[in-house]
N, C-alpha and C positions, 0 to 999 in steps of 0.2 A: 597426586600427580608426581611424576618422577622429577627430581631436581638434582643439582650438583653436576659432577662430571658425567658426561654421557658418552659412551664409546662411539667411535666412528662405525658406521655400518656400510660395508662395501657391497653393492649390488651390481650384478651383471645383467643388463637388459638387452634383449634382442628385439629389434624391430625389422619391419620389411625394408626400411631404408638403409640401416646400418646397425652394427653391433656397437655398444659402448658400455663402459663401466662407469658407474656413478657412485659417489660417496654421499651418504646422508650424515650430516653432522649438526651440532647445535649452532644456532645463530651466534655471530660475533658482531660487536658494534662496527667493525670495519666493513661489514656486509651491507650496511644500511643504505648507502647511496645506490649501490648496484640493485638492491631489492626494489627501491623506489623506481628506478628506471625500468626494471623488468615488469613491475606492476603497471606502469603507464603504457609500455609497449604492448603488453598482453591485452589489457583492456581495449586499447584502440585497434588491435588487430583481430584477436579471437572473438571478442564480443560484438564486433561490427555487424555481424550477421543478424543479431537480435535487437540491437539498439541503434538509435539515430546518432548522427555525429554530435548533435547538440547534447544528447544524453551522455555520450562518451566523454565529451569535454567537461561536463560538471562532475562526472564520476571520477575521472582521473585527469586532474587539471594540469599536472606537470609541476605544480607548486607545492611539494610535500614539505612539511615541517619535519626535517630529519631528526631533530632533538626529540620531538614528540613521538615519532615512529620508533626511534631507538629505545626510548623509555618503555613504550608499549611492548615491543618485541622482547625486551629484557625481562619484563614482568611476566610474560606468558611463556609457555613451553613452545619455543620457536626453533624450527629446523630449516636447513637449506639442503638442496640437492645440488651436487657439484659434478660436472663432467670436466671439461677444461675451463668452463665458466660456470657461474651459478645458473642452473637450468630450471629451478623451481624453489618455492618456499611455502611454508605454512606455519600457522601458530594457533594455539588454543589456550584459553585462560583456565584458571583453576576450577571454574564452575562447569567446564565442559563446553564452553562456547567456542566453536571453531571460527575464528575471526577471518583469517586469510588463507587462501589456497590458490596459488598462481603458478603456472608453468610457462616458460619461455615459448613464444610463438613457434620457433623452429623445432621445438621438442614435444609438440602436442602428439598425443596418441601413442606414446612410447612407454606407458606404464609409470611415468614419474609422479603424476598426481595420486595414483593408487599407492605407490610406495610411501609417499609423504603422509597420506591419509592413514595408512596402516600404522605408521609410527605414532602419529598424533592420537589416534583412537586407542592405541595400546597404553597410553599414558594415563587414562582415566577409566574409572569403573562406572561413573555416573552416566546418565543419558547425555547425548551430545546434541547440541543445537547449532544450526548455522542459518545464515540468511543467504540463500543461493540465488545467483543470477538466473535469468532465463536460460542462458548458455550452459550453466553448470547443473541445472536441475536434474537432467537425465543421469549424469554421472553419480550424483548423490542417491537418486532412486535405485540405481543398480547396486548400491552399497547398503541398501536396506533403510534408507532415510524415508520418512513419510512427510508429505506436505501438511503442515498445520494450518497455514493460511497464505494466500497471495496478498501482497501488500504493495502500496505505492509509496515510495520514499521520495521526499522532496529535497532537492539540492539546488540552491540558487534559483528557486522558482520553477525548476524543471522536475518532472516526475519520472521515476524509473520503477519498473516492476521488478520485484524479487519475491522469493518464497521463504517463509519461515519453515524450516524443516527440522525434524527430530529423528534421531536414531535411538530407539529405546534399548537399554541394556538390561536384560533380564537375567541377572546372575543368581543362580540358585545354590544354596548351601547344601552340600551332600549330607545325607543322614548317616549317623554313625551306628 
């Protein structure tokens, strides 16, 4: 996995609604509070079509332990996408587990998740595993991920459906 200084990556994205330029950069501890807010707002807006209010409330409670989040994001390969504000983020651990991938509700469908995922996936050669929500399943399937199993995750006595998904990386060594 790539570590250390990571160059800014400037991407120009064109959407039907407006053109914008986005920078993808490494996570910084000063981003943590904004990421926690983006996570909460995205879950409660974007995922509302697939989960009940009760499920959303236990998934994203609004009570994030910022020290714990910051530690996890610093231990992982974590990146953020920035327009004028942070519009998305994602992180992957050293084993290839894609832990978070969230895009601001106002920036959905503009290629941001794809750009973040491209960077995360390029950081590892191993197979990549994620636990995808009902909402995100199609996105990952279009990227070549396969469902390993559907599962019910319990949070505070409430069950949420998600999918263990894998993207197999078949790197072949060229013959000399």
